C-alpha positions as CSV (number, residue, x, y, z in Angstrom):
1,X,12.0,-0.3,25.4
2,X,12.9,-0.2,29.1
3,X,13.0,-3.1,31.5
4,X,12.8,-3.0,35.3
5,X,12.8,-5.6,38.0
6,X,11.1,-5.0,41.3
7,X,10.0,-7.5,43.9
8,X,10.6,-10.4,41.5
9,X,8.2,-8.9,39.0
10,X,9.5,-8.2,35.5
11,X,8.1,-5.3,33.5
12,X,8.9,-3.7,30.2
13,X,7.8,-0.5,28.4
14,X,6.9,-0.7,24.7
15,X,4.3,0.1,22.1
16,X,1.1,-1.9,22.1
17,X,0.0,-3.7,19.0
18,X,-3.6,-4.9,19.1
19,X,-5.2,-7.6,17.1
20,X,-8.9,-7.9,16.0
21,X,-10.2,-9.6,19.1
22,X,-9.1,-7.0,21.6
23,X,-6.0,-8.8,22.7
24,X,-2.5,-7.6,21.7
25,X,1.3,-7.8,21.9
26,X,4.3,-5.8,23.0
27,X,7.7,-6.6,21.7
28,X,10.6,-7.3,24.1
29,X,13.5,-5.7,22.1
30,X,16.1,-7.4,24.4
31,X,15.4,-10.9,22.9
32,X,13.0,-10.1,20.0
33,X,10.1,-12.1,21.6
34,X,6.6,-10.8,22.0
35,X,4.5,-10.7,25.1
36,X,0.8,-11.6,24.7
37,X,-1.7,-9.3,26.4
38,X,-5.3,-10.7,26.8
39,X,-8.2,-8.4,26.2
40,X,-9.1,-8.6,29.9
41,X,-5.6,-7.3,30.9
42,X,-5.5,-4.2,28.8
43,X,-6.4,-1.7,31.6
44,X,-7.9,0.8,29.1
45,X,-4.9,0.7,26.7
46,X,-5.4,1.4,23.0
47,X,-3.7,0.2,19.9
48,X,-0.4,2.1,19.5
49,X,-0.2,3.3,23.1
50,X,3.2,3.3,24.8
51,X,2.6,1.2,27.8
52,X,4.2,-0.4,30.9
53,X,3.5,-4.2,30.9
54,X,4.1,-6.5,33.8
55,X,5.0,-10.1,32.8
56,X,2.6,-12.5,34.5
57,X,3.7,-15.9,33.2
58,X,4.1,-18.0,30.0
59,X,0.8,-19.1,28.5
60,X,0.2,-22.7,29.5
61,X,-2.1,-25.3,27.8
62,X,-4.7,-24.7,25.3
63,X,-4.3,-25.6,21.6
64,X,-4.2,-22.2,20.1
65,X,-1.7,-19.9,18.4
66,X,-0.3,-18.0,21.4
67,X,0.6,-20.9,23.7
68,X,4.4,-20.5,23.3
69,X,4.4,-16.8,24.2
70,X,4.7,-15.0,27.5
71,X,1.7,-13.4,28.9
72,X,1.4,-10.0,30.5
73,X,-0.9,-7.2,31.7
74,X,-0.9,-3.5,31.1
75,X,0.1,-1.7,34.3
76,X,-0.3,1.9,33.0
77,X,-0.4,3.9,29.8
78,X,2.7,6.0,29.5
79,X,1.8,7.9,26.3
80,X,-1.4,7.8,24.3
81,X,-1.2,7.1,20.5
82,X,-4.2,9.2,19.8
83,X,-5.3,12.6,21.1
84,X,-8.0,13.1,18.4
85,X,-10.5,11.0,16.5
86,X,-12.4,11.6,13.3
87,X,-15.7,10.0,12.4
88,X,-19.5,10.3,12.1
89,X,-21.3,12.2,14.8
90,X,-24.7,11.0,16.0
91,X,-26.9,13.3,18.1
92,X,-28.8,11.4,20.8
93,X,-30.4,14.4,22.4
94,X,-28.8,14.5,25.8
95,X,-25.4,13.6,24.4
96,X,-23.7,12.7,21.1
97,X,-21.5,9.9,19.9
98,X,-18.5,9.9,17.5
99,X,-17.7,6.5,16.1
100,X,-14.1,6.3,14.9
101,X,-11.4,3.7,13.9
102,X,-8.3,4.2,16.0
103,X,-5.7,1.7,14.8
104,X,-7.1,-1.8,15.0
105,X,-10.1,-0.7,17.2
106,X,-13.5,0.9,16.6
107,X,-14.3,3.2,19.5
108,X,-17.2,5.4,20.5
109,X,-16.5,8.8,22.1
110,X,-19.2,10.5,24.2
111,X,-19.8,14.2,23.4
112,X,-21.6,16.2,26.0
113,X,-24.0,18.8,24.5
114,X,-21.8,21.6,25.8
115,X,-18.9,20.1,23.7
116,X,-20.6,19.5,20.4
117,X,-20.4,23.0,19.0
118,X,-22.2,23.4,15.7
119,X,-22.1,19.7,14.9
120,X,-25.3,18.2,13.6
121,X,-26.5,14.6,13.3
122,X,-24.7,12.8,10.5
123,X,-21.8,15.2,10.2
124,X,-18.2,14.0,9.8
125,X,-16.2,15.6,12.6
126,X,-12.9,15.6,14.4
127,X,-13.1,15.3,18.2
128,X,-10.4,15.9,20.8
129,X,-10.3,13.2,23.4
130,X,-10.5,14.9,26.8
131,X,-11.0,11.9,29.1
132,X,-9.9,8.3,28.1
133,X,-11.3,6.6,31.2
134,X,-12.4,3.1,30.2
135,X,-12.3,3.9,26.5
136,X,-14.6,1.0,25.5
137,X,-17.7,2.8,26.9
138,X,-17.0,6.2,28.3
139,X,-14.3,8.1,26.5
140,X,-15.2,11.8,26.6
141,X,-14.5,14.3,23.9
142,X,-15.3,17.7,22.3
143,X,-15.9,18.5,18.7
144,X,-13.0,20.6,17.3
145,X,-13.8,20.6,13.6
146,X,-16.6,19.8,11.2
147,X,-14.9,18.0,8.3
148,X,-18.0,17.6,6.1
149,X,-21.8,18.0,6.6
150,X,-24.1,15.0,6.7
151,X,-25.0,13.8,3.2
152,X,-22.0,15.3,1.5
153,X,-20.1,12.6,-0.4
154,X,-16.6,11.6,0.6
155,X,-16.9,12.5,4.3
156,X,-16.0,8.9,5.4
157,X,-12.8,9.0,3.4
158,X,-11.9,12.4,4.7
159,X,-12.4,11.1,8.2
160,X,-9.9,8.2,7.6
161,X,-7.4,10.7,6.1
162,X,-7.7,12.9,9.1
163,X,-7.4,10.0,11.5
164,X,-4.1,9.1,9.9
165,X,-2.8,12.6,10.7
166,X,-3.1,13.8,7.1
167,X,-5.0,16.4,5.2
168,X,-5.9,17.2,1.7
169,X,-5.5,20.9,2.4
170,X,-2.2,22.8,2.8
171,X,-1.3,25.6,5.1
172,X,-1.7,29.2,3.9
173,X,2.1,29.6,3.8
174,X,2.5,26.6,1.5
175,X,-0.4,27.6,-0.8
176,X,1.0,31.2,-1.0
177,X,4.4,29.9,-2.0
178,X,2.8,27.5,-4.6
179,X,0.9,30.4,-6.1
180,X,4.1,32.5,-6.5
181,X,5.7,29.8,-8.6
182,X,2.8,28.4,-10.5
183,X,2.9,30.8,-13.4
184,X,4.1,30.1,-16.9
185,X,7.6,29.4,-18.3
186,X,9.9,32.4,-19.0
187,X,13.0,32.7,-21.2
188,X,15.3,32.4,-18.2
189,X,13.8,29.0,-17.4
190,X,15.0,27.7,-20.8
191,X,18.7,28.6,-20.3
192,X,20.8,25.5,-20.5
193,X,17.9,23.2,-21.6
194,X,17.6,21.2,-24.7
195,X,14.5,22.1,-26.7
196,X,12.4,19.0,-27.5
197,X,9.1,20.8,-28.2
198,X,9.0,19.7,-31.8
199,X,9.7,16.0,-30.9
200,X,6.9,13.4,-30.9
201,X,6.5,13.0,-27.1
202,X,3.3,12.1,-25.3
203,X,1.8,10.7,-22.1
204,X,0.0,7.5,-21.4
205,X,-2.0,7.4,-18.2
206,X,-5.2,6.3,-16.6
207,X,-8.5,7.9,-17.7
208,X,-9.0,9.6,-14.4
209,X,-5.4,10.8,-14.0
210,X,-4.8,14.5,-13.4
211,X,-1.1,14.8,-12.6
212,X,1.2,13.6,-15.4
213,X,4.8,13.4,-14.4
214,X,6.2,11.1,-17.2
215,X,6.1,11.3,-21.0
216,X,7.7,9.0,-23.5
217,X,9.2,8.9,-27.0
218,X,10.8,6.3,-29.3
219,X,12.7,6.0,-32.5
220,X,14.1,3.1,-34.5
221,X,17.9,3.1,-34.7
222,X,20.0,1.8,-37.5
223,X,20.9,-1.9,-36.9
224,X,17.5,-2.7,-35.2
225,X,17.9,-1.0,-31.9
226,X,15.7,1.7,-30.2
227,X,16.1,5.2,-28.8
228,X,13.8,5.4,-25.9
229,X,13.2,8.8,-24.3
230,X,11.7,9.1,-20.8
231,X,10.9,12.7,-20.0
232,X,10.1,13.5,-16.3
233,X,8.5,16.6,-14.9
234,X,11.2,18.9,-13.5
235,X,9.5,19.5,-10.1
236,X,12.8,20.5,-8.5
237,X,12.8,23.7,-10.6
238,X,9.7,24.9,-8.7
239,X,10.1,23.2,-5.3
240,X,13.3,24.8,-4.0
241,X,15.4,23.0,-1.3
242,X,14.5,24.3,2.2
243,X,11.4,26.2,1.0
244,X,8.0,25.8,2.7
245,X,6.9,23.6,-0.3
246,X,9.9,21.4,0.2
247,X,9.4,21.0,3.9
248,X,5.8,20.0,3.4
249,X,6.6,17.6,0.6
250,X,9.2,15.9,2.8
251,X,6.8,15.7,5.7
252,X,4.1,14.1,3.5
253,X,6.6,12.0,1.5
254,X,4.1,10.8,-1.1
255,X,0.8,11.5,-2.7
256,X,-2.0,9.1,-1.6
257,X,-4.7,8.1,-4.1
258,X,-7.9,7.1,-2.3
259,X,-10.5,6.2,-5.0
260,X,-12.1,9.6,-5.9
261,X,-9.9,11.7,-3.6
262,X,-6.2,12.5,-3.3
263,X,-4.0,13.6,-0.4
264,X,-1.3,15.2,-2.6
265,X,2.3,15.7,-1.8
266,X,2.2,19.1,-3.5
267,X,-0.6,21.7,-3.9
268,X,-2.8,21.1,-6.9
269,X,-1.6,24.3,-8.6
270,X,1.7,22.5,-9.0
271,X,0.8,18.8,-9.2
272,X,-2.0,19.3,-11.7
273,X,-0.7,22.6,-13.1
274,X,2.7,23.9,-13.9
275,X,4.5,20.6,-13.1
276,X,2.1,18.3,-14.9
277,X,3.0,17.3,-18.5
278,X,-0.3,18.4,-19.9
279,X,-1.1,18.1,-23.6
280,X,-0.1,21.0,-25.8
281,X,1.7,23.2,-23.3
282,X,5.4,23.8,-22.6
283,X,6.8,22.0,-19.6
284,X,10.2,21.8,-18.0
285,X,11.6,18.2,-17.8
286,X,14.6,16.0,-17.0
287,X,15.1,13.6,-19.9
288,X,17.0,10.4,-20.1
289,X,17.6,9.0,-23.6
290,X,18.5,5.3,-23.7
291,X,20.0,3.5,-26.7
292,X,18.6,0.0,-26.4
293,X,19.8,-2.9,-28.5
294,X,17.7,-5.7,-29.9
295,X,18.3,-7.8,-26.7
296,X,17.0,-5.1,-24.5
297,X,20.4,-3.9,-23.1
298,X,21.1,-0.2,-22.7
299,X,24.3,0.4,-24.7
300,X,24.5,4.1,-24.1
301,X,22.4,6.8,-22.4
302,X,22.2,10.6,-22.1
303,X,20.7,12.5,-19.2
304,X,19.9,16.2,-19.5
305,X,17.6,19.1,-18.7
306,X,15.0,19.8,-21.3
307,X,11.7,21.4,-22.3
308,X,8.9,19.5,-24.0
309,X,5.4,20.0,-25.4
310,X,3.3,16.8,-25.1
311,X,1.6,16.0,-28.4
312,X,-1.2,14.0,-26.9
313,X,-2.7,12.8,-23.6
314,X,-3.3,9.1,-24.3
315,X,-5.3,6.7,-22.1
316,X,-4.2,3.1,-21.1
317,X,-7.4,1.5,-22.4
318,X,-7.2,3.1,-25.8
319,X,-3.5,2.3,-26.3
320,X,-4.1,-1.2,-25.1
321,X,-6.8,-1.8,-27.6
322,X,-4.4,-0.9,-30.4
323,X,-1.4,-2.9,-29.0
324,X,-3.5,-6.0,-28.4
325,X,-5.1,-5.8,-31.8
326,X,-2.9,-4.1,-34.3
327,X,-5.6,-4.4,-37.0
328,X,-7.6,-1.7,-35.1
329,X,-7.0,1.9,-35.9
330,X,-8.0,3.0,-32.4
331,X,-9.0,6.5,-31.4
332,X,-8.1,9.5,-33.5
333,X,-5.2,10.3,-31.2
334,X,-3.9,6.7,-31.2
335,X,-4.2,6.5,-35.0
336,X,-2.1,9.7,-35.4
337,X,0.6,8.0,-33.3
338,X,0.1,4.5,-34.5
339,X,3.7,3.8,-35.7
340,X,5.2,5.1,-32.5
341,X,2.8,3.1,-30.3
342,X,3.5,-0.1,-32.3
343,X,7.2,0.4,-32.0
344,X,6.8,1.0,-28.3
345,X,4.9,-2.2,-27.9
346,X,7.7,-4.0,-29.7
347,X,10.3,-2.5,-27.4
348,X,8.2,-3.3,-24.3
349,X,8.1,-7.0,-25.3
350,X,11.9,-7.0,-25.7
351,X,12.4,-5.4,-22.2
352,X,10.0,-7.8,-20.6
353,X,11.8,-10.8,-22.0
354,X,15.1,-9.4,-20.8
355,X,13.7,-8.8,-17.3
356,X,12.1,-12.3,-17.3
357,X,15.4,-13.9,-18.3
358,X,17.3,-12.3,-15.4
359,X,14.8,-13.7,-13.0
360,X,12.7,-10.6,-12.0
361,X,9.8,-12.0,-9.9
362,X,6.4,-11.8,-11.6
363,X,3.9,-11.2,-8.8
364,X,0.4,-11.6,-10.2
365,X,-1.9,-10.2,-7.5
366,X,-5.4,-9.0,-8.3
367,X,-5.9,-5.3,-7.5
368,X,-9.4,-4.0,-6.8
369,X,-11.1,-1.4,-9.0
370,X,-13.8,0.3,-6.9
371,X,-16.4,2.4,-8.7
372,X,-18.3,5.0,-6.6
373,X,-21.4,6.9,-7.6
374,X,-22.0,10.6,-7.2
375,X,-22.9,10.1,-3.6
376,X,-19.7,8.2,-2.8
377,X,-21.4,4.9,-2.5
378,X,-19.5,1.9,-4.0
379,X,-21.6,0.4,-6.9
380,X,-19.1,-2.0,-8.5
381,X,-16.0,-3.8,-7.4
382,X,-13.9,-5.7,-10.0
383,X,-10.3,-6.7,-10.7
384,X,-8.3,-3.7,-12.1
385,X,-7.2,-4.1,-15.6
386,X,-3.4,-4.5,-16.2
387,X,-3.3,-4.5,-19.9
388,X,-0.6,-4.0,-22.6
389,X,-0.3,-0.2,-22.2
390,X,0.0,-0.4,-18.4
391,X,2.8,-3.0,-18.8
392,X,4.5,-0.9,-21.5
393,X,4.8,2.2,-19.3
394,X,5.9,-0.1,-16.4
395,X,8.8,-1.5,-18.5
396,X,9.9,1.9,-19.7
397,X,9.9,3.4,-16.1
398,X,11.8,0.4,-14.7
399,X,14.5,0.8,-17.3
400,X,14.8,4.5,-16.7
401,X,15.0,4.0,-12.9
402,X,17.7,1.3,-13.3
403,X,19.8,3.3,-15.8
404,X,19.7,6.4,-13.5
405,X,20.7,4.4,-10.5
406,X,23.5,2.7,-12.3
407,X,24.8,6.1,-13.6
408,X,24.7,7.9,-10.2
409,X,26.3,5.0,-8.4
410,X,29.1,5.0,-11.0
411,X,29.6,8.7,-10.3
412,X,29.6,8.1,-6.5
413,X,27.0,10.7,-6.0
414,X,25.0,11.1,-2.7
415,X,21.8,9.2,-3.6
416,X,18.6,7.5,-2.5
417,X,18.2,4.0,-3.8
418,X,15.1,1.8,-3.8
419,X,16.2,-1.3,-1.9
420,X,14.6,-4.7,-1.6
421,X,16.6,-7.2,0.4
422,X,16.4,-11.0,0.0
423,X,13.9,-12.8,2.2
424,X,14.8,-13.8,5.8
425,X,15.8,-17.5,5.9
426,X,13.4,-18.3,8.7
427,X,10.4,-16.8,6.9
428,X,11.5,-18.5,3.7
429,X,11.7,-21.8,5.5
430,X,8.1,-21.3,6.6
431,X,7.0,-20.4,3.1
432,X,8.6,-23.6,1.7
433,X,6.8,-25.7,4.4
434,X,3.6,-23.9,3.4
435,X,4.2,-24.9,-0.3
436,X,5.0,-28.5,0.6
437,X,1.8,-28.7,2.6
438,X,0.0,-27.9,-0.7
439,X,2.1,-30.4,-2.6
440,X,4.4,-27.9,-4.3
441,X,8.2,-28.0,-4.2
442,X,10.4,-25.0,-4.7
443,X,13.9,-25.0,-6.1
444,X,16.9,-23.5,-4.3
445,X,18.0,-23.0,-0.7
446,X,16.9,-20.6,2.0
447,X,20.3,-19.0,2.7
448,X,21.0,-17.7,-0.8
449,X,17.6,-17.6,-2.5
450,X,17.4,-16.5,-6.2
451,X,14.5,-14.6,-7.7
452,X,14.4,-17.1,-10.5
453,X,13.5,-19.9,-8.0
454,X,10.3,-17.9,-7.1
455,X,9.5,-17.4,-10.7
456,X,9.8,-21.1,-11.5
457,X,7.4,-21.9,-8.6
458,X,4.9,-19.3,-9.8
459,X,5.0,-20.8,-13.3
460,X,3.9,-24.2,-11.7
461,X,0.8,-22.7,-10.1
462,X,-0.5,-20.6,-12.9
463,X,-4.2,-21.1,-13.4
464,X,-4.6,-23.1,-10.2
465,X,-7.4,-22.0,-7.8
466,X,-4.8,-21.3,-5.1
467,X,-2.6,-19.1,-7.3
468,X,-3.7,-15.8,-5.8
469,X,-3.4,-17.2,-2.3
470,X,0.2,-18.4,-2.9
471,X,1.1,-15.0,-4.5
472,X,-0.2,-13.3,-1.4
473,X,1.6,-15.5,1.0
474,X,4.8,-15.2,-1.0
475,X,4.5,-11.4,-0.9
476,X,4.2,-11.6,2.9
477,X,7.4,-13.7,3.0
478,X,9.4,-11.0,1.2
479,X,10.9,-8.1,3.1
480,X,9.3,-4.8,2.4
481,X,11.0,-2.6,-0.1
482,X,12.3,0.7,1.3
483,X,14.6,3.7,0.6
484,X,18.2,3.9,1.6
485,X,21.5,5.6,0.8
486,X,23.4,2.3,0.3
487,X,23.1,0.5,-3.0
488,X,22.0,-2.9,-1.6
489,X,20.1,-4.0,-4.7
490,X,16.5,-5.0,-5.5
491,X,15.8,-8.7,-5.0
492,X,12.4,-8.7,-6.5
493,X,13.5,-7.1,-9.7
494,X,16.8,-9.0,-9.7
495,X,18.8,-5.8,-10.1
496,X,21.9,-4.5,-8.4
497,X,21.1,-0.8,-9.2
498,X,17.6,0.7,-8.8
499,X,16.0,3.9,-7.7
500,X,12.8,5.9,-8.0
501,X,13.4,8.7,-10.5
502,X,10.2,8.9,-12.6
503,X,7.5,10.3,-10.3
504,X,8.7,13.6,-8.6
505,X,5.2,15.0,-8.4
506,X,4.1,12.3,-6.0
507,X,7.3,10.9,-4.4
508,X,9.9,12.8,-2.4
509,X,12.8,10.5,-3.2
510,X,12.4,11.2,-6.9
511,X,12.3,14.9,-6.3
512,X,15.5,14.8,-4.3
513,X,17.3,12.6,-6.8
514,X,16.4,15.2,-9.5
515,X,18.1,17.9,-7.4
516,X,21.3,15.8,-7.0
517,X,21.3,15.0,-10.8
518,X,20.9,18.6,-11.8
519,X,23.6,19.8,-9.5
520,X,25.9,17.2,-11.0
521,X,25.0,18.2,-14.5
522,X,25.6,21.8,-13.9
523,X,29.1,21.3,-12.4
524,X,31.0,19.3,-9.8
525,X,29.6,19.1,-6.3
526,X,32.0,20.3,-3.6
527,X,33.0,18.0,-0.7
528,X,31.1,20.2,1.7
529,X,28.0,20.1,-0.5
530,X,28.4,16.4,-1.0
531,X,28.4,15.8,2.8
532,X,25.3,18.0,3.2
533,X,23.4,16.2,0.5
534,X,24.4,12.8,2.0
535,X,22.9,13.8,5.3
536,X,19.7,15.1,3.6
537,X,19.4,12.0,1.5
538,X,19.8,9.7,4.6
539,X,17.0,11.6,6.4
540,X,14.8,11.8,3.3
541,X,15.2,8.0,2.7
542,X,14.1,7.1,6.3
543,X,11.2,9.6,6.2
544,X,10.0,8.4,2.8
545,X,10.0,4.8,4.0
546,X,7.9,5.8,6.9
547,X,5.4,7.8,4.9
548,X,5.2,5.1,2.3
549,X,4.1,2.6,4.9
550,X,1.5,5.0,6.4
551,X,0.2,5.6,2.9
552,X,-0.2,1.9,2.2
553,X,-2.0,1.5,5.5
554,X,-4.4,4.3,4.7
555,X,-5.1,3.0,1.2
556,X,-5.8,-0.5,2.6
557,X,-8.2,0.9,5.2
558,X,-10.2,3.0,2.7
559,X,-10.3,0.0,0.4
560,X,-11.6,-2.3,3.2
561,X,-14.1,0.3,4.3
562,X,-15.6,0.6,0.8
563,X,-15.6,-3.1,0.2
564,X,-17.5,-3.6,3.5
565,X,-19.9,-0.9,2.5
566,X,-20.4,-2.5,-0.9
567,X,-21.2,-5.9,0.6
568,X,-23.8,-4.3,2.9
569,X,-26.0,-4.0,-0.2
570,X,-25.4,-7.7,-1.0
571,X,-26.3,-9.5,2.2
572,X,-27.8,-12.9,1.4
573,X,-26.2,-13.3,-2.0
574,X,-24.1,-16.3,-2.8
575,X,-20.6,-16.3,-4.3
576,X,-17.9,-18.7,-5.4
577,X,-14.8,-18.1,-3.3
578,X,-11.3,-19.5,-2.4
579,X,-10.0,-20.0,1.2
580,X,-7.3,-17.4,1.6
581,X,-6.4,-17.9,5.3
582,X,-7.1,-20.5,8.1
583,X,-7.1,-19.7,11.8
584,X,-8.3,-21.4,15.0
585,X,-11.5,-19.3,14.9
586,X,-12.4,-20.0,11.2
587,X,-11.1,-19.2,7.8
588,X,-10.9,-16.2,5.5
589,X,-12.2,-16.3,2.0
590,X,-11.6,-14.2,-1.1
591,X,-14.2,-13.5,-3.8
592,X,-13.2,-13.1,-7.5
593,X,-13.8,-9.4,-7.2
594,X,-11.1,-9.1,-4.4
595,X,-13.5,-8.8,-1.5
596,X,-12.4,-10.8,1.5
597,X,-14.3,-11.9,4.6
598,X,-14.5,-14.5,7.5
599,X,-16.3,-17.8,7.8
600,X,-16.4,-18.2,11.6
601,X,-15.8,-21.7,13.0
602,X,-19.1,-21.5,14.9
603,X,-21.0,-21.3,11.7
604,X,-19.6,-24.7,10.5
605,X,-22.5,-26.8,11.7
606,X,-21.8,-30.2,10.2
607,X,-18.9,-31.2,12.5
608,X,-16.6,-30.2,15.3
609,X,-13.5,-28.8,13.7
610,X,-9.9,-28.7,15.0
611,X,-7.3,-26.3,13.8
612,X,-4.1,-27.9,12.3
613,X,-1.7,-24.9,12.1
614,X,1.1,-27.0,10.4
615,X,-1.2,-27.9,7.4
616,X,-3.2,-24.6,7.3
617,X,-6.5,-26.3,7.7
618,X,-9.5,-27.1,9.9
619,X,-10.4,-30.8,10.1
620,X,-13.6,-32.3,11.3
621,X,-13.2,-34.8,14.1
622,X,-16.0,-37.1,13.0
623,X,-16.2,-36.7,9.3
624,X,-12.6,-36.0,8.5
625,X,-13.7,-33.1,6.3
626,X,-11.0,-30.5,5.7
627,X,-11.2,-26.8,5.0
628,X,-7.7,-26.0,3.6
629,X,-6.0,-23.0,2.2
630,X,-6.7,-22.7,-1.5
631,X,-9.9,-24.7,-1.4
632,X,-12.8,-23.5,-3.6
633,X,-16.0,-23.0,-1.6
634,X,-19.4,-21.5,-2.0
635,X,-20.4,-18.9,0.5
636,X,-23.2,-16.5,1.4
637,X,-22.8,-12.9,2.6
638,X,-24.1,-13.1,6.2
639,X,-23.3,-9.8,7.9
640,X,-21.2,-6.6,7.6
641,X,-19.7,-4.1,10.1
642,X,-18.5,-1.2,8.1
643,X,-17.0,0.6,11.1
644,X,-14.8,-2.5,11.8
645,X,-14.2,-3.1,8.1
646,X,-15.5,-6.7,8.6
647,X,-17.5,-8.9,6.2
648,X,-18.8,-12.3,7.5
649,X,-19.8,-15.2,5.3
650,X,-21.4,-18.6,5.9
651,X,-20.8,-21.8,3.9
652,X,-23.6,-22.8,1.4
653,X,-24.0,-26.5,1.9
654,X,-25.1,-28.6,-1.1
655,X,-27.7,-30.2,1.1
656,X,-29.2,-29.5,4.5
657,X,-27.0,-30.5,7.4
658,X,-27.8,-31.3,11.0
659,X,-26.1,-29.2,13.6
660,X,-23.3,-31.2,15.1
661,X,-23.9,-32.3,18.7
662,X,-22.0,-30.3,21.4
663,X,-18.6,-31.6,22.5
664,X,-17.8,-32.5,26.1
665,X,-17.3,-29.5,28.4
666,X,-13.5,-29.3,27.7
667,X,-14.1,-29.1,24.0
668,X,-16.8,-26.5,24.3
669,X,-14.6,-24.3,26.4
670,X,-11.8,-24.6,23.9
671,X,-14.1,-23.8,21.0
672,X,-15.3,-20.7,22.7
673,X,-11.8,-19.5,23.5
674,X,-10.5,-20.3,20.0
675,X,-13.3,-18.3,18.5
676,X,-12.9,-15.2,20.6
């Protein structure tokens, strides 16, 4: 961010962050404040552009959110955030249009006939932007690639992937390298490894999973303890440091799972092939055996290179059926492993109680399960199951990650930790005010918060209509977890030591940690090598934090797109909902199936409503009726804009209401402005 002062005019240069109504902000790094840019002062700038902004004046008057912020206007765009756009092509005869989502905005790019190439109406394409002009109406472009032909399922998701600068495909060099290492296991690969191929080891994953990077085993110890084995795919054996595969994996950072498609970190020949712990085949692994006592404490552990042969590929649903009702025999595979599964269920309960006792925060947010048909159309949306088997594997992986982090910190190895810092005091103060507005008090202070304070509060709200809303707001109050080379602890899990070790097929930090562990197991790491690994770990941690954020943004966008598409087939239907957010222009609601949408203030016809930001509600001036965060409401699906990922609802009134008479001129003007 650069500042300049000329002729008493103050300007700054920064990245533009737009919001849904066309307005936006730039951040002044010198004092941490934000400058509000009205939609009318954008001068053709787009979300994410690096722009020069002239400060006009502070916003004065008007009872809406941005009244305390400075106001500015875009003078010029210094650097564009987007040079290409991906979306659906529509042929209009004399010209074509590509509709694309660029950041927070939906734009249309005009394609002259000479620039459309082989594109046909309905194709999903990528277009280069050759003239930005006034982008709202007259951006010009040329088709550079046909991503999928019209009617082919999945084109919309492919367009979103491409728009985020990602691709499902790999370069020829990467694929060639993957092909050269994706053969079978030879005798040399087994040198120095412990042979566990006769042990009862198996995987438990989702029914649709194709890449299996963790397997588990368990035995009862004398005295009532347990020997828990967690066996992780040895991806580092195949992805050599500095290779083309390694460079591409670091660049991608993570695999991204988008309903029926995957943007993988590694080519499929590795991720679904030689690295995947598939049933009945030999696979190279890194094993950690943990001796767990009856209280859930790890009294001893052993970490070593190994080779396994998975005895079964089990599915969460089948295992959950057995664990939740031990009287059932389950599927043939589950029945054959019944004693091991029941012992695992017993151990998982012990580990959960230990985690709960130390104060690990139990977020309980509903996750969407979106079912697509063969044409890629969403036909069902529901809350994803999180049953006994899912929780079992979660507990085992948490323990393995904690134990590995503790071990490597004790050996003072260069390392990548998973870090979650305590909440910022200011944000925590706001959260406590939010709770108080809902009649809920939270223990503890804001300067030194404890995870157990959050858990105690969550226990209070269990089963209440606003439970999911409070969980969501609480999650936003927390700092985002990230990767780092310093062991700063994990607040949410109430752990001093934590890392990601268990998913090297789909996360780069796990892959690098494996390399470090194996070098340490095979001999001491020289000081020169230690320094080199420390630098690589530092860069990989920063890069992985960035790619994780991008992956989450991409996953959310695809989910919103498919939810909007689903609701397009349900216009006019009525639903029970809960108010999940309140603003000056209306309130957001959440359905029980996780779909969210907006009830605009202009559709509330029974009164004139005023926004009370402090109490998170809209209040009717005449009736005193309140629409408050967490309220249960009945709504009707009114309209959908899939390109903008927007779903609009209206309130279903119990009886007919008469439209409220117009306010005086001042009130009408404010209402229009607040609802922009």
